[in-house]
C-alpha positions in Angstrom: -0.1 0.0 -0.2 1.1 3.6 -0.6 -0.9 6.6 1.1 -0.8 9.9 0.5 -1.1 12.5 3.5 -2.1 16.0 3.6 -0.5 16.4 0.0 0.1 20.2 -1.7 1.5 21.0 -4.6 2.0 24.8 -5.2 4.3 26.8 -7.9 5.1 30.4 -7.5 2.1 31.1 -10.1 -0.4 28.0 -9.7 -1.8 25.9 -7.5 -1.9 22.0 -8.4 -4.1 20.4 -5.5 -4.3 21.1 -2.0 -4.4 18.9 1.3 -5.0 15.6 -0.9 -5.6 12.6 1.4 -5.7 9.1 -0.5 -5.0 5.3 -0.1 -3.6 3.2 -2.9 -4.5 -0.6 -1.9 -2.8 -3.7 -3.6 -5.4 -5.2 -6.0 -6.7 -2.3 -7.5 -5.6 -0.3 -10.5 -6.2 3.6 -10.4 -6.3 5.8 -13.0 -5.0 9.4 -12.7 -7.2 11.7 -14.8 -7.4 15.7 -15.0 -7.4 18.4 -17.5 -4.0 19.7 -18.9 -2.1 21.5 -16.6 -4.1 19.8 -13.5 -1.0 18.3 -12.1 -1.3 14.6 -13.2 2.6 14.1 -14.0 3.3 16.2 -10.9 1.4 14.0 -8.9 3.2 10.8 -10.2 6.5 12.4 -9.9 5.9 13.1 -6.2 4.4 9.6 -5.7 7.7 8.2 -7.4 9.9 10.4 -5.3 11.3 12.3 -8.2 9.9 15.7 -6.9 9.3 17.3 -3.4 5.8 18.6 -2.5 5.3 21.8 -1.2 3.7 20.1 2.0 2.3 16.7 3.3 4.0 13.4 2.8 4.3 10.0 1.0 3.9 6.7 3.2 5.1 3.7 1.6 5.0 0.3 3.3 8.5 -1.0 4.3 10.2 -3.4 1.9 7.9 -2.6 -1.0 9.4 -1.9 -4.3 8.1 0.7 -6.4 8.7 0.7 -10.4 8.1 3.8 -12.8 8.1 3.9 -16.3 10.8 5.8 -17.6 10.7 7.6 -21.0 14.5 8.3 -21.4 14.5 6.1 -24.6 17.9 6.8 -25.7 19.6 6.2 -22.1 20.5 2.5 -22.3 21.5 2.3 -25.8 24.9 0.8 -25.0 23.1 -1.9 -23.0 21.9 -5.4 -24.0 18.1 -5.4 -24.3 17.1 -8.4 -21.8 19.5 -6.5 -19.2 17.7 -3.4 -19.6 14.5 -5.5 -18.8 16.3 -7.0 -15.6 17.6 -3.5 -14.2 13.7 -3.0 -13.5 14.9 -4.8 -10.5 17.4 -2.6 -9.4 18.5 -4.8 -6.2 18.7 -8.0 -8.3 20.6 -6.1 -11.1 23.3 -4.6 -8.6 23.7 -8.1 -7.0 24.2 -9.4 -10.3 26.5 -6.8 -11.4 28.8 -7.5 -7.8 29.2 -11.1 -8.1 29.6 -11.0 -11.6 32.4 -8.7 -11.1 33.9 -11.0 -8.6 33.7 -13.8 -10.8 35.4 -11.8 -13.3 38.4 -10.4 -11.1 41.6 -12.6 -11.4 42.6 -11.6 -8.4 39.6 -12.1 -6.0 40.2 -13.1 -2.6 38.8 -15.9 -0.5 36.7 -13.1 1.4 35.3 -11.8 -2.1 34.2 -15.7 -2.8 32.5 -15.6 0.2 30.7 -12.4 -0.4 29.8 -13.8 -3.9 27.9 -17.0 -2.5 26.1 -14.6 0.2 24.9 -12.6 -2.9 23.9 -16.0 -4.9 21.9 -16.9 -1.9 20.1 -13.3 -2.0 20.3 -13.5 -5.8 18.2 -16.6 -5.6 15.7 -15.5 -3.4 14.9 -12.7 -5.6 14.4 -14.8 -8.4 17.8 -14.1 -10.1 17.8 -17.6 -11.8 14.9 -17.1 -13.8 15.4 -13.1 -14.2 16.7 -14.2 -17.9 13.7 -16.2 -18.9 11.1 -13.8 -17.2 12.6 -10.8 -18.5 12.4 -12.3 -22.5 9.1 -13.7 -21.6 7.9 -10.2 -21.1 9.8 -8.6 -24.7 7.9 -11.5 -26.1 4.6 -10.5 -25.2 5.3 -7.1 -26.1 6.4 -8.7 -29.9 9.9 -7.7 -29.6 11.9 -10.0 -31.9 13.7 -12.9 -30.6 16.7 -11.7 -32.7 16.7 -8.3 -31.0 16.9 -10.1 -27.3 20.5 -10.2 -26.8 21.6 -6.8 -29.3 22.2 -3.8 -27.9 19.2 -1.0 -27.5 20.9 1.2 -30.2 20.1 -1.3 -32.8 16.5 -1.0 -32.2 13.5 1.0 -33.4 12.2 4.0 -31.6 8.8 2.1 -30.9 10.8 -1.1 -29.7 12.7 0.9 -27.2 9.3 1.7 -25.9 8.3 -1.8 -25.5 11.7 -2.6 -23.5 11.1 0.3 -21.3 7.8 -1.0 -20.4 8.8 -4.4 -20.0 11.4 -3.1 -17.8 8.9 -1.3 -15.7 6.9 -4.4 -15.3 9.6 -6.8 -14.5 10.2 -8.6 -11.2 6.4 -8.0 -10.2 6.9 -4.8 -8.3 4.5 -3.9 -5.6 3.8 -0.4 -6.8 3.6 0.1 -10.6 3.4 3.8 -11.8 3.0 4.5 -15.7 2.5 8.1 -17.1 1.1 7.4 -20.7 2.1 3.9 -21.1 -0.1 3.5 -24.4 1.9 6.4 -26.1 3.6 4.7 -29.3 2.5 1.3 -28.6 0.8 -0.4 -31.5 -2.7 -1.9 -30.7 -1.5 -5.2 -30.3 1.0 -4.6 -27.5 -1.9 -2.2 -26.0 -3.9 -5.4 -25.8 -1.4 -7.3 -24.2 -0.7 -4.8 -21.7 -4.6 -4.4 -21.1 -4.3 -8.2 -20.2 -1.1 -8.2 -18.2 -2.4 -5.5 -15.8 -5.8 -7.4 -15.7 -3.9 -10.3 -13.5 -1.9 -7.9 -12.0 -2.1 -8.2 -8.1 -0.3 -5.3 -6.6 -1.0 -1.4 -7.1 -1.2 0.3 -10.2 -1.3 4.0 -10.9 -1.6 5.4 -14.4 -2.1 8.7 -16.2 -3.8 7.8 -19.8 -5.6 9.9 -22.1 -7.1 6.6 -24.0 -10.6 6.3 -22.4 -11.1 2.8 -23.5 -7.6 1.9 -22.0 -8.8 3.4 -18.5 -11.9 1.5 -18.6 -10.4 -1.7 -19.4 -7.9 -1.8 -16.9 -9.4 0.6 -13.8 -11.0 -0.3 -10.5 -10.7 3.6 -9.3 -9.9 6.5 -10.9 -8.5 9.9 -9.1 -9.7 12.8 -10.6 -7.5 16.0 -10.2 -9.6 18.7 -10.3 -11.0 22.1 -8.4 -7.2 22.0 -7.2 -8.5 18.7 -5.2 -7.6 15.2 -6.0 -10.6 12.9 -5.4 -11.1 9.0 -5.6 -14.0 7.2 -7.2 -14.9 3.7 -7.3 -15.4 2.2 -10.9 -13.5 2.9 -14.2 -13.4 5.9 -16.5 -16.8 5.6 -18.1 -18.4 4.9 -14.7 -16.9 8.2 -13.4 -17.9 10.3 -16.3 -21.4 9.2 -16.1 -21.8 9.4 -12.2 -20.1 12.6 -12.3 -22.0 14.6 -14.8 -25.1 13.1 -13.1 -24.0 14.6 -9.8 -23.3 17.8 -11.9 -26.8 18.0 -13.1 -28.6 17.2 -10.0 -26.9 19.8 -8.1 -27.9 22.2 -10.7 -31.6 20.9 -10.6 -31.2 21.2 -6.7 -30.1 24.9 -7.2 -32.7 25.6 -9.4 -35.6 24.5 -7.1 -33.7 26.6 -4.1 -33.7 29.6 -6.6 -37.8 29.5 -7.2 -38.2 29.1 -3.1 -35.7 31.9 -2.5 -37.7 33.9 -5.0 -41.3 33.1 -3.7 -40.3 33.9 0.0 -38.3 37.1 -1.0 -42.0 38.1 -2.8 -44.0 37.3 0.0 -41.4 39.1 2.5 -41.8 42.2 0.2 -45.3 41.9 0.0 -46.5 41.5 3.6 -43.2 43.2 5.7 -45.3 46.4 6.5 -48.6 44.2 6.8 -49.3 44.0 10.9 -51.3 40.8 10.6 -49.0 39.3 8.0 -45.6 40.4 10.1 -45.1 37.2 11.9 -45.6 35.3 9.0 -43.0 37.5 7.1 -40.4 37.1 10.1 -40.7 33.4 9.6 -40.3 33.5 5.9 -37.1 35.4 6.6 -35.6 32.6 8.7 -36.7 30.4 6.4 -34.6 32.4 3.6 -31.7 32.6 5.8 -31.5 28.8 6.0 -31.2 28.5 2.3 -28.0 27.8 0.8 -26.9 27.1 -2.7 -24.8 24.3 -3.2 -21.4 25.4 -4.4 -20.6 24.5 -8.2 -16.9 24.8 -8.6 -15.4 26.2 -12.0 -13.9 23.3 -13.6 -10.7 23.2 -15.4 -11.9 21.1 -18.2 -12.7 22.7 -21.6 -13.9 20.9 -24.5 -13.4 22.6 -28.1 -16.2 22.1 -30.8 -15.0 20.3 -33.6 -17.3 19.6 -36.5 -16.1 19.0 -39.6 -19.0 19.7 -42.4 -19.0 18.9 -46.2 -19.0 21.3 -49.0 -19.5 18.4 -51.5 -21.1 14.9 -51.1 -18.8 12.3 -52.0 -19.6 10.2 -54.7 -19.8 6.1 -54.7 -16.1 5.5 -55.7 -13.6 6.9 -53.0 -10.2 5.6 -53.2 -8.6 2.4 -55.0 -4.9 1.3 -54.3 -3.4 -1.5 -55.9 0.2 -3.3 -55.0 1.3 0.0 -53.3 4.8 -0.5 -52.1 7.2 1.7 -51.0 11.5 0.9 -50.6 13.2 3.5 -48.6 16.4 5.0 -49.6 18.4 2.3 -47.3 16.8 -0.3 -49.6 14.5 -1.1 -46.6 11.1 -2.4 -47.5 8.2 -0.6 -45.1 5.3 -2.1 -46.8 4.7 -4.2 -49.9 1.7 -5.0 -52.6 -1.0 -3.1 -50.5 -4.4 -3.5 -52.2 -7.9 -2.0 -51.0 -11.0 -0.1 -52.2 -12.9 2.0 -50.0 -16.5 3.2 -50.8 -18.3 5.8 -49.2 -19.1 5.7 -45.5 -15.9 3.9 -44.6 -13.6 5.4 -42.1 -10.3 3.1 -42.1 -7.4 2.9 -39.4 -4.3 2.3 -40.5 -1.9 0.2 -38.1 1.4 -1.9 -37.6 4.3 -1.6 -35.4 6.2 0.5 -37.5 5.2 4.9 -37.3 7.7 5.6 -40.1 6.0 3.1 -42.3 2.4 4.6 -41.7 3.3 8.3 -42.2 5.0 7.1 -45.7 2.2 5.3 -46.8 -0.3 8.5 -46.1 2.2 10.6 -47.7 1.9 8.4 -50.9 -1.8 8.5 -50.7 -1.4 12.5 -50.8 0.8 12.6 -53.4 3.7 14.2 -51.3 6.1 11.4 -52.2 5.7 8.6 -54.9 5.6 5.3 -54.1 8.1 2.5 -55.3 5.2 1.2 -57.3 1.7 0.7 -57.3 -1.3 2.9 -58.0 -3.3 5.2 -56.2 -6.7 6.3 -57.5 -9.1 9.0 -56.1 -12.8 9.4 -56.8 -13.4 12.3 -58.9 -15.6 13.8 -56.5 -13.3 13.6 -53.5 -11.3 16.7 -52.3 -9.1 15.6 -48.8 -7.3 17.6 -46.4 -4.4 16.1 -44.7 -3.6 16.4 -40.7 0.4 15.6 -40.4 2.1 14.0 -37.7 4.6 16.7 -37.8 3.2 20.2 -38.5 5.9 22.5 -37.6 5.7 23.8 -41.6 2.5 25.2 -40.7 3.9 27.7 -38.4 7.0 29.2 -39.5 5.6 32.4 -39.9 5.7 35.0 -37.0 1.9 36.3 -37.2 -1.0 36.1 -34.9 -3.6 33.4 -34.2 -6.0 35.5 -35.8 -4.2 36.3 -39.1 -3.0 32.8 -39.7 -6.5 31.4 -39.3 -7.7 33.9 -41.7 -5.8 32.4 -44.5 -7.8 29.4 -44.9 -11.4 30.4 -45.7 -10.1 31.6 -49.3 -9.4 27.5 -50.2 -13.0 26.6 -49.7 -14.6 25.8 -53.0 -17.6 27.4 -52.1 -17.6 31.3 -52.3 -20.0 31.7 -49.6 -17.7 30.0 -47.1 -14.7 32.4 -47.9 -15.4 34.6 -45.5 -12.4 35.4 -43.5 -13.9 38.5 -41.5 -12.6 39.2 -37.9 -15.8 38.5 -36.1 -16.3 34.9 -37.9 -12.5 34.0 -37.5 -12.8 35.0 -33.6 -16.1 33.2 -33.3 -14.4 30.1 -34.6 -11.1 30.5 -32.7 -13.6 31.0 -29.6 -15.2 27.3 -30.0 -11.3 26.0 -30.1 -10.6 27.4 -26.9 -8.8 30.7 -28.1 -10.6 33.6 -26.5 -9.7 37.5 -26.0 -6.2 38.4 -26.4 -5.1 34.8 -27.2 -6.0 35.2 -30.6 -2.9 37.6 -30.9 -0.5 35.2 -29.9 1.9 34.3 -32.3 1.6 31.2 -33.7 5.3 30.1 -33.9 5.1 29.8 -30.0 1.9 27.9 -29.4 1.8 24.8 -27.9 1.5 21.4 -29.1 -2.0 21.2 -27.9 -2.5 24.7 -29.6 -1.0 23.8 -32.6 -3.3 20.8 -33.0 -6.5 22.8 -32.3 -5.4 25.2 -35.0 -4.8 22.4 -37.5 -8.2 20.9 -36.8 -9.9 24.6 -37.4 -7.8 25.0 -40.7 -9.6 21.0 -41.4 -12.9 22.5 -40.8 -12.9 25.7 -42.5 -11.6 23.7 -45.9 -14.9 21.5 -45.6 -13.1 18.6 -47.3 -15.6 15.7 -48.0 -12.2 13.2 -46.9 -10.0 13.5 -44.1 -6.5 12.0 -43.6 -4.9 12.2 -40.2 -1.4 11.0 -38.5 -1.8 10.7 -35.0 -4.2 13.3 -34.6 -4.7 13.0 -31.0 -0.6 13.6 -30.1 -0.4 16.6 -27.6 -4.2 16.8 -26.7 -5.7 16.6 -23.4 -8.7 14.2 -22.7 -11.4 17.1 -23.2 -10.0 17.6 -26.9 -9.6 13.8 -27.5 -13.6 13.4 -26.6 -14.2 16.1 -29.3 -12.2 15.2 -31.8 -13.8 11.5 -31.4 -17.0 13.2 -31.3 -16.4 14.7 -34.7 -14.8 12.0 -36.5 -17.8 9.9 -35.5 -20.4 12.4 -36.9 -18.6 13.0 -40.1 -20.3 12.2 -43.2 -17.5 11.9 -44.9 -14.3 9.1 -45.3 -11.4 8.9 -43.5 -8.1 7.4 -43.2 -6.1 7.9 -39.8 -3.4 6.4 -37.3 -3.6 6.2 -33.6 -2.3 4.8 -30.3 -5.8 5.1 -28.9 -8.4 2.6 -29.0 -11.3 4.5 -27.9 -10.8 6.3 -31.5 -10.5 3.2 -33.4 -13.3 1.3 -31.4 -15.6 4.6 -31.9 -15.0 5.4 -35.7 -13.0 2.9 -37.6 -15.0 0.4 -39.8 -12.2 -0.6 -41.7 -9.1 -1.9 -40.2 -5.7 -2.0 -42.8 -2.3 -3.3 -41.0 0.8 -3.3 -42.8 4.4 -4.5 -42.2 7.3 -5.2 -44.6 6.3 -8.4 -45.9 2.7 -8.6 -45.7 -0.8 -6.5 -45.3 -4.1 -7.2 -44.0 -7.5 -5.2 -45.0 -10.4 -6.1 -42.6 -13.7 -4.6 -43.3 -15.2 -4.4 -39.5 -14.7 -3.3 -36.1 -11.5 -3.5 -34.0 -12.9 -6.2 -31.5 -14.0 -8.2 -34.6 -10.4 -7.7 -36.1 -8.6 -8.6 -32.8 -10.8 -12.1 -32.6 -9.8 -12.9 -36.2 -6.2 -12.3 -35.7 -6.2 -13.8 -32.1 -4.6 -11.0 -30.1 
């Protein structure tokens, strides 16, 4: 168990949370949620002992091992993959290093060998003799190829390094497991494996994630950081969301009834306070009025942008036909080969696979940014697409204001009526995307990742294309913006192709699955759940 007592974290310009008291108990998985900037990652770092709270304390049961998922992807490039995973149990790894150094020392003394014997006993107690097999079982579950287990981390791809660091955090069954966005850059198959692993986990799990489906599948409790407080709720994310929204609505209804009662009492008092025969009743009403208090509804940190893609032209029956699409990069690596499919009206396809670069290259072939090695791409005559790139820096090089930037895009709309770039229309549009008042004069080249994402969605909405191509559109977004994007894509009447690590987006939007790999591809018309059953993962 890990306990939080009277915990507060206050920076010079901002209070994150104050006087937080929580207990995290073995056998439960806790999802930490809250708006961007609410303090989720800070809270995890305090639990992990990486930063100090302003006040309060963290109490960890004696002899309990705490493991944290790290994001330092290149820190272990000089080490062997399996050894990195075993480093997840620092005590075990240290014992192994010490005893191996004794055995490798030609000048070791009898005292050294005596110490080595003692270390061997402790090594066995900690599971050292099965550690290599245990580590490689985790690597196998995360689809790290067997020929990569004994190579240096530097030889792995970025996505494979992320999986190794996840295996390192999970290794040795830690008593408290802390993970900040563990599904980032994990392919859907690895996410499914992680969900199954955590479902059987008997110790404490504390996780931050923006994937609502992931939280639904693993969480027994939700810790909500909002209103400068952190409160714990029993149930998964969906149960928290429904119950919290219901509680707010009931409070509003209760306050509305109280306000009606207050108004009636005020009218009675005003009418009869000067009437001698009614003065006692008026006095009684005054006392009743003083007892009525409205329930406080604190302002939430959560804000939802309004994302709604409209079409300026109805798509025809023929959307997209791809035949034998192949791409071989400049190093002669095949990223995908002989990919063929046809999309028809009403279909929205998710592109999946382990290689992020391959997926980006695939989309760039579709939009004509790069040429495939071979194959054909044929768009329907009625189709006008717009693209959301994974790297959007090129759109924000100019030192102009947000208002000036957004005003450039209405002119690219095909309909004359929608080319209006007036300040009133643009400011109203930006307001719905959470850019209000003087923030519209902020320079676009210094906006945050989340702000740039919302501006790119704004651009796409102004263009009103009938087909959307999106490469990792949920990166940099908070949970509220993610919910808005998912809802917007779900309601969108056009077609779409997108990549994502977010299972909620796939489950709620995609009705076609395309998996690509260097040696094969697989197209499936149906849901992710159906596809996973078919592929047995």
